VEXDRENBA-123168 format. One line per 5 residues: number of its first residue (from 1); their letters; for each residue y, z, x of C-alpha. Coordinates in nm, 2 decimals, decimal comma. Layout:
<vexlos>
NUM> A> Y Z X | ...
</vexlos>
This chain:
<vexlos>
1> XXXXX> 0,09 3,57 0,65 | 0,37 3,36 0,80 | 0,40 3,37 1,18 | 0,69 3,59 1,28 | 0,97 3,43 1,48
6> XXXXX> 1,02 3,58 1,82 | 1,39 3,63 1,77 | 1,39 3,74 1,41 | 1,17 4,04 1,33 | 1,08 4,08 0,96
11> XXXXX> 1,28 4,33 0,75 | 1,12 4,65 0,65 | 1,05 4,70 0,28 | 1,34 4,93 0,24 | 1,58 4,70 0,42
16> XXXXX> 1,79 4,43 0,26 | 1,94 4,14 0,46 | 2,30 4,21 0,55 | 2,54 4,12 0,26 | 2,80 3,88 0,36
21> XXXXX> 3,08 3,71 0,17 | 2,98 3,37 0,02 | 3,05 3,09 0,27 | 3,34 2,85 0,21 | 3,28 2,53 0,02
26> XXXXX> 3,24 2,22 0,23 | 3,05 1,89 0,18 | 2,68 1,89 0,25 | 2,36 1,81 0,07 | 2,02 1,94 -0,02
31> XXXXX> 1,72 1,71 -0,09 | 1,88 1,39 0,06 | 1,67 1,11 0,19 | 1,57 1,20 0,54 | 1,64 0,85 0,69
36> XXXXX> 1,97 0,82 0,52 | 2,13 1,16 0,61 | 2,30 1,02 0,91 | 2,51 0,80 0,68 | 2,69 1,11 0,54
41> XXXXX> 3,07 1,05 0,57 | 3,31 1,27 0,77 | 3,59 1,40 0,55 | 3,94 1,33 0,69 | 4,06 1,67 0,58
46> XXXXX> 3,91 2,02 0,56 | 3,74 2,03 0,22 | 3,84 2,39 0,18 | 4,20 2,27 0,13 | 4,10 1,99 -0,11
51> XXXXX> 4,19 2,00 -0,48 | 3,82 1,95 -0,56 | 3,71 2,27 -0,37 | 3,98 2,47 -0,55 | 3,87 2,32 -0,88
56> XXXXX> 3,51 2,42 -0,83 | 3,60 2,77 -0,73 | 3,81 2,80 -1,04 | 3,53 2,66 -1,25 | 3,28 2,92 -1,12
61> XXXXX> 3,51 3,21 -1,18 | 3,61 3,09 -1,52 | 3,26 3,04 -1,66 | 3,20 3,21 -1,99 | 2,87 3,29 -2,17
66> XXXXX> 2,69 2,97 -2,29 | 2,95 2,75 -2,11 | 2,80 2,47 -1,90 | 2,94 2,22 -1,65 | 2,89 1,87 -1,78
71> XXXXX> 3,16 1,66 -1,62 | 3,10 1,39 -1,36 | 3,16 1,59 -1,03 | 3,11 1,45 -0,67 | 2,87 1,62 -0,44
76> XXXXX> 3,03 1,89 -0,22 | 2,88 2,18 -0,02 | 2,95 2,52 0,13 | 2,93 2,69 0,46 | 3,01 2,41 0,71
81> XXXXX> 3,31 2,32 0,92 | 3,48 2,00 1,03 | 3,49 2,02 1,41 | 3,56 1,78 1,69 | 3,24 1,60 1,62
86> XXXXX> 3,32 1,54 1,26 | 3,14 1,68 0,96 | 2,88 1,95 1,06 | 2,65 2,04 0,77 | 2,44 2,28 0,97
91> XXXXX> 2,48 2,66 0,92 | 2,70 2,79 1,19 | 2,65 3,16 1,16 | 2,33 3,26 1,34 | 2,28 3,56 1,11
96> XXXXX> 2,28 3,33 0,81 | 2,00 3,12 0,97 | 1,78 3,43 1,02 | 1,45 3,43 0,84 | 1,32 3,73 0,65
101> XXXXX> 0,97 3,82 0,55 | 0,86 4,06 0,27 | 0,54 4,25 0,36 | 0,25 4,22 0,12 | 0,34 4,53 -0,08
106> XXXXX> 0,70 4,44 -0,12 | 0,62 4,08 -0,22 | 0,37 4,20 -0,47 | 0,63 4,42 -0,63 | 0,87 4,13 -0,66
111> XXXXX> 0,60 3,90 -0,81 | 0,51 4,16 -1,06 | 0,87 4,19 -1,17 | 0,90 3,81 -1,18 | 0,60 3,79 -1,42
116> XXXXX> 0,75 4,07 -1,63 | 1,08 3,88 -1,66 | 0,90 3,55 -1,74 | 0,71 3,71 -2,03 | 1,04 3,85 -2,16
121> XXXXX> 1,22 3,52 -2,14 | 1,23 3,24 -2,39 | 1,37 2,95 -2,18 | 1,27 2,96 -1,81 | 1,39 2,69 -1,57
126> XXXXX> 1,30 2,62 -1,21 | 1,55 2,50 -0,95 | 1,40 2,34 -0,63 | 1,53 2,25 -0,29 | 1,39 2,10 0,03
131> XXXXX> 1,18 2,42 0,10 | 0,92 2,32 -0,16 | 0,83 2,01 0,04 | 0,81 2,15 0,39 | 0,44 2,23 0,36
136> XXXXX> 0,40 1,86 0,26 | 0,53 1,77 0,60 | 0,89 1,69 0,51 | 1,15 1,89 0,70 | 1,43 2,07 0,53
141> XXXXX> 1,79 2,07 0,63 | 1,91 2,41 0,74 | 1,62 2,60 0,90 | 1,72 2,74 1,24 | 1,58 2,64 1,58
146> XXXXX> 1,34 2,93 1,57 | 1,20 2,88 1,22 | 0,84 2,96 1,15 | 0,80 2,63 0,95 | 0,56 2,38 1,09
151> XXXXX> 0,82 2,11 1,02 | 1,05 2,27 1,27 | 1,43 2,30 1,25 | 1,62 2,15 0,96 | 1,76 1,80 0,98
156> XXXXX> 2,12 1,92 1,01 | 2,03 2,19 1,26 | 1,87 1,93 1,49 | 2,17 1,71 1,45 | 2,40 1,99 1,55
161> XXXXX> 2,19 2,06 1,86 | 2,11 1,70 1,96 | 1,78 1,53 1,93 | 1,68 1,64 2,28 | 1,64 1,99 2,13
166> XXXXX> 1,36 1,88 1,90 | 1,06 2,12 1,95 | 0,73 1,97 2,04 | 0,44 1,99 1,79 | 0,65 1,95 1,47
171> XXXXX> 0,43 1,85 1,17 | 0,62 1,56 1,01 | 0,47 1,33 0,75 | 0,64 1,01 0,62 | 0,77 1,07 0,27
176> XXXXX> 0,55 0,80 0,12 | 0,23 0,95 0,27 | 0,33 1,31 0,18 | 0,11 1,49 -0,07 | 0,27 1,72 -0,33
181> XXXXX> 0,26 2,07 -0,21 | 0,08 2,36 -0,39 | 0,43 2,46 -0,51 | 0,47 2,11 -0,67 | 0,14 2,14 -0,84
186> XXXXX> 0,20 2,50 -0,95 | 0,52 2,38 -1,12 | 0,32 2,11 -1,30 | 0,08 2,38 -1,43 | 0,36 2,61 -1,55
191> XXXXX> 0,50 2,31 -1,75 | 0,16 2,24 -1,89 | 0,12 2,60 -2,01 | 0,47 2,61 -2,15 | 0,57 2,88 -1,91
196> XXXXX> 0,86 2,67 -1,78 | 1,09 2,45 -2,00 | 1,26 2,24 -1,73 | 1,28 2,18 -1,36 | 1,60 2,08 -1,17
201> XXXXX> 1,56 1,94 -0,83 | 1,79 1,85 -0,54 | 1,51 1,66 -0,36 | 1,49 1,28 -0,34 | 1,14 1,27 -0,19
206> XXXXX> 0,99 1,18 -0,53 | 0,71 1,44 -0,50 | 0,79 1,61 -0,83 | 0,75 1,28 -1,01 | 0,44 1,20 -0,81
211> XXXXX> 0,29 1,54 -0,89 | 0,30 1,47 -1,26 | 0,64 1,57 -1,39 | 0,79 1,32 -1,62 | 1,16 1,23 -1,65
216> XXXXX> 1,19 1,44 -1,97 | 1,07 1,75 -1,79 | 1,30 1,74 -1,49 | 1,64 1,63 -1,35 | 1,66 1,47 -1,01
221> XXXXX> 2,02 1,54 -0,94 | 2,04 1,37 -0,60 | 1,83 1,07 -0,68 | 1,48 0,95 -0,59 | 1,40 0,74 -0,29
226> XXXXX> 1,14 0,54 -0,49 | 1,37 0,47 -0,79 | 1,62 0,19 -0,83 | 1,84 0,09 -1,13 | 2,00 -0,23 -1,26
231> XXXXX> 2,38 -0,22 -1,23 | 2,42 -0,43 -1,55 | 2,16 -0,31 -1,80 | 2,07 0,02 -1,63 | 1,70 -0,05 -1,65
236> XXXXX> 1,50 0,16 -1,40 | 1,22 0,05 -1,16 | 0,98 0,28 -0,97 | 0,86 0,16 -0,64 | 0,58 0,26 -0,40
241> XXXXX> 0,82 0,20 -0,12 | 1,16 0,33 -0,02 | 1,43 0,14 -0,21 | 1,73 0,21 0,01 | 1,82 -0,10 0,23
246> XXXXX> 2,20 -0,08 0,27 | 2,37 0,06 0,58 | 2,70 0,16 0,42 | 2,72 0,51 0,28 | 2,85 0,40 -0,05
251> XXXXX> 2,67 0,07 -0,07 | 2,35 0,11 -0,28 | 2,26 -0,26 -0,34 | 1,91 -0,37 -0,27 | 1,77 -0,72 -0,23
256> XXXXX> 1,60 -0,71 -0,56 | 1,71 -0,83 -0,91 | 1,64 -0,70 -1,26 | 1,32 -0,85 -1,41 | 1,49 -0,92 -1,74
261> XXXXX> 1,55 -1,30 -1,75 | 1,86 -1,24 -1,97 | 2,01 -1,00 -1,72 | 1,90 -1,05 -1,36 | 2,15 -0,79 -1,24
266> XXXXX> 2,15 -0,65 -0,89 | 1,94 -0,34 -0,84 | 2,07 -0,04 -0,65 | 1,90 0,26 -0,51 | 1,95 0,60 -0,67
271> XXXXX> 2,03 0,81 -0,37 | 2,34 1,03 -0,39 | 2,55 1,08 -0,07 | 2,83 1,32 0,00 | 3,14 1,25 -0,21
276> XXXXX> 2,95 1,05 -0,47 | 2,93 1,14 -0,84 | 2,60 1,27 -0,97 | 2,43 1,06 -1,24 | 2,57 1,17 -1,57
281> XXXXX> 2,24 1,17 -1,75 | 2,07 1,39 -1,49 | 2,37 1,62 -1,46 | 2,39 1,67 -1,84 | 2,01 1,74 -1,87
286> XXXXX> 2,03 2,00 -1,59 | 2,33 2,19 -1,73 | 2,21 2,17 -2,09 | 1,90 2,35 -1,99 | 2,10 2,59 -1,77
291> XXXXX> 2,31 2,68 -2,07 | 1,99 2,76 -2,28 | 1,81 2,94 -2,00 | 1,76 3,31 -1,98 | 1,58 3,29 -1,65
296> XXXXX> 1,60 3,07 -1,34 | 1,35 3,06 -1,06 | 1,50 2,91 -0,74 | 1,25 2,78 -0,48 | 1,33 2,67 -0,13
301> XXXXX> 1,71 2,62 -0,16 | 1,99 2,77 0,04 | 2,22 2,70 -0,27 | 2,49 2,54 -0,06 | 2,56 2,21 -0,25
306> XXXXX> 2,78 2,18 -0,56 | 2,76 2,10 -0,84 | 2,38 2,14 -0,81 | 2,39 2,50 -0,70 | 2,59 2,59 -1,01
311> XXXXX> 2,27 2,56 -1,22 | 2,15 2,92 -1,13 | 2,51 3,04 -1,14 | 2,54 2,93 -1,50 | 2,22 3,12 -1,59
316> XXXXX> 2,34 3,43 -1,41 | 2,69 3,42 -1,57 | 2,53 3,38 -1,91 | 2,34 3,70 -1,86 | 2,01 3,55 -1,75
321> XXXXX> 1,78 3,66 -1,47 | 1,76 3,48 -1,14 | 1,47 3,49 -0,89 | 1,51 3,33 -0,55 | 1,23 3,25 -0,31
326> XXXXX> 1,37 3,15 0,03 | 1,33 3,26 0,39 | 1,70 3,28 0,45 | 1,92 3,53 0,26 | 2,14 3,39 -0,02
331> XXXXX> 2,45 3,62 0,00 | 2,61 3,50 -0,33 | 2,31 3,64 -0,52 | 2,27 4,01 -0,41 | 1,97 4,18 -0,57
336> XXXXX> 2,04 4,39 -0,88 | 1,87 4,46 -1,21 | 1,90 4,09 -1,31 | 1,86 3,92 -0,97 | 1,60 3,94 -0,69
341> XXXXX> 1,53 3,76 -0,37 | 1,17 3,72 -0,24 | 1,15 3,64 0,13 | 0,84 3,42 0,19 | 0,72 3,06 0,18
346> XXXXX> 0,73 2,89 -0,15 | 0,35 2,82 -0,15 | 0,28 3,19 -0,10 | 0,51 3,29 -0,38 | 0,38 3,04 -0,63
351> XXXXX> 0,01 3,13 -0,54 | 0,09 3,49 -0,62 | 0,28 3,41 -0,93 | 0,01 3,19 -1,09 | -0,26 3,44 -0,99
356> XXXXX> -0,08 3,71 -1,19 | -0,04 3,47 -1,48 | -0,41 3,40 -1,46 | -0,36 3,04 -1,39 | -0,51 2,81 -1,13
361> XXXXX> -0,30 2,57 -0,92 | -0,44 2,22 -0,99 | -0,54 1,98 -0,72 | -0,33 1,67 -0,67 | -0,48 1,35 -0,82
366> XXXXX> -0,29 1,02 -0,78 | -0,25 0,87 -1,13 | -0,18 0,50 -1,19 | -0,13 0,30 -1,51 | -0,10 -0,07 -1,55
371> XXXXX> -0,11 -0,35 -1,81 | -0,30 -0,68 -1,78 | -0,22 -0,97 -2,02 | -0,29 -1,34 -2,04 | -0,09 -1,63 -2,17
376> XXXXX> -0,21 -1,98 -2,24 | 0,02 -2,26 -2,13 | -0,02 -2,64 -2,15 | -0,12 -2,65 -1,78 | -0,28 -2,31 -1,71
381> XXXXX> -0,39 -1,97 -1,82 | -0,16 -1,71 -1,66 | -0,28 -1,36 -1,60 | 0,00 -1,10 -1,55 | -0,05 -0,76 -1,39
386> XXXXX> 0,22 -0,50 -1,43 | 0,23 -0,15 -1,29 | 0,37 0,12 -1,52 | 0,48 0,48 -1,49 | 0,22 0,72 -1,62
391> XXXXX> 0,45 0,88 -1,88 | 0,63 0,57 -2,01 | 0,66 0,19 -1,96 | 0,90 0,21 -1,67 | 0,79 -0,07 -1,43
396> XXXXX> 0,62 0,07 -1,12 | 0,56 -0,15 -0,81 | 0,25 0,02 -0,67 | 0,03 -0,29 -0,66 | 0,07 -0,49 -0,34
401> XXXXX> -0,14 -0,79 -0,45 | -0,39 -0,90 -0,71 | -0,68 -1,15 -0,72 | -0,86 -1,29 -1,02 | -1,21 -1,44 -0,99
406> XXXXX> -1,28 -1,74 -1,21 | -1,59 -1,96 -1,19 | -1,67 -1,82 -0,84 | -1,32 -1,90 -0,71 | -1,04 -1,65 -0,63
411> XXXXX> -0,68 -1,69 -0,74 | -0,41 -1,45 -0,62 | -0,05 -1,33 -0,63 | 0,13 -1,11 -0,39 | 0,49 -1,12 -0,51
416> XXXXX> 0,63 -0,96 -0,83 | 0,60 -1,05 -1,10 | 0,23 -1,06 -1,03 | 0,13 -1,37 -1,22 | -0,20 -1,54 -1,14
421> XXXXX> -0,23 -1,90 -1,27 | -0,59 -1,99 -1,35 | -0,72 -2,33 -1,47 | -0,64 -2,42 -1,83 | -1,00 -2,36 -1,95
426> XXXXX> -1,01 -2,00 -1,80 | -0,98 -1,85 -2,15 | -1,33 -1,98 -2,23 | -1,47 -1,71 -2,00 | -1,49 -1,38 -2,19
431> XXXXX> -1,43 -1,16 -1,89 | -1,27 -1,20 -1,55 | -1,28 -0,97 -1,25 | -0,93 -0,86 -1,15 | -0,91 -0,69 -0,81
436> XXXXX> -0,61 -0,47 -0,73 | -0,48 -0,42 -0,38 | -0,25 -0,13 -0,31 | 0,01 -0,03 -0,05 | -0,24 0,23 0,07
441> XXXXX> -0,01 0,52 0,15 | -0,30 0,76 0,07 | -0,57 0,52 0,19 | -0,64 0,38 -0,16 | -0,91 0,10 -0,14
446> XXXXX> -0,90 -0,20 -0,37 | -1,05 -0,16 -0,72 | -1,21 -0,41 -0,95 | -1,14 -0,42 -1,32 | -1,30 -0,62 -1,59
451> XXXXX> -1,04 -0,80 -1,81 | -1,12 -0,97 -2,14 | -0,91 -1,27 -2,22 | -0,91 -1,21 -2,59 | -0,63 -1,00 -2,74
456> XXXXX> -0,27 -0,94 -2,64 | -0,34 -0,73 -2,33 | -0,50 -0,42 -2,21 | -0,36 -0,10 -2,05 | -0,57 0,07 -1,78
461> XXXXX> -0,54 0,43 -1,66 | -0,67 0,51 -1,31 | -0,70 0,82 -1,10 | -0,75 0,84 -0,73 | -0,91 1,14 -0,57
466> XXXXX> -0,73 1,16 -0,24 | -0,98 1,41 -0,09 | -1,28 1,20 -0,17 | -1,11 0,86 -0,15 | -1,26 0,73 -0,48
471> XXXX> -1,11 0,57 -0,79 | -1,19 0,66 -1,15 | -1,12 0,44 -1,45 | -1,03 0,65 -1,75
</vexlos>
């Protein structure tokens, strides 16, 4: 069971967290890139007085059954104030930071009810916040100074108290080295078993994509730190490194260009900062599914950022059921016959949920996919190696360098596009050894592939067992 905080004893089964009026709407963000959060702009006026805040309030109160929110809306938030130090996205009310913990019996009752509702539902969606990644070693944003989480206080909380207040012994893992949590993998399993139709995430850590969810199965509303897009042709590129390079809040340009020779447009990161519009495609997918859903499971979110947090609101207004798993209370969703809040860690909730559904949470396996092709020119035989996303042909830069062995000699390339020029007569050899070298965030060793020069090219699928440190060629 979770360790109890010294200043916040767990609630008794019969107790409910104190009901409070929903906090006022102010700019802040869930799931933003950890290194980029300090770039969030300070509004010049109190967002409570802004036309946008009034518009969002009116939109929520005016929602009708089956109605969705599909327009391009900038990111705003709730519950923060603009003080002398500028924008303060941390939770100010100490009672709202308090963490609650269901005992085993009460949690079991809520899990049983969740399973019952899932079996009665036809279109279940999941909505995730930063809390699903804390067990992966990535801190959330609004956990208080006395949180039980190993990652310690949230990013905004520490910012409000000053870096000197950072507790010792926090377990923090760089995003690129973080492993998908049991919650991430449980969500993958629910998708595989058709228990869940769609996942909406506020997180930009890329762990949902890394865990195995494809872009057709989820919406990353606030972007992905490993994804960049061409400004001209909108072609996407996945990277095994963080794409953000700019220092300006609204500057998203990177140093890379589109691979298409006919385009060569400037690439930009996909991170969404305060005051910026959400990507229309991701927004539309999210609210299309919210409009169809008769149940929404919220995991690890304080539901303080609009328009993202309107996803479960749409489900609720349309008459659907909402289940929330979070340590802090969510006052705008009081428990009733269609809404319940479970107070526990996301991994504990999902373990209990899948056990009751008689499903096992799969272990994480790093999956890679690539294409090797050869082209004969007048001067050379060029071998090209291209990393690809697992689910489609989106370019994926997970290969750091490549070497090809020909006639006992090694030829290499370490800059994309990864094209290795061999002697003109190389095609006379039936097979060549192609050695891939990786960025190694999970300690992946190089792997040798046998490539036959005949044909138009070959696609390889690889799996890396992180626990054993071994590759498999499928």
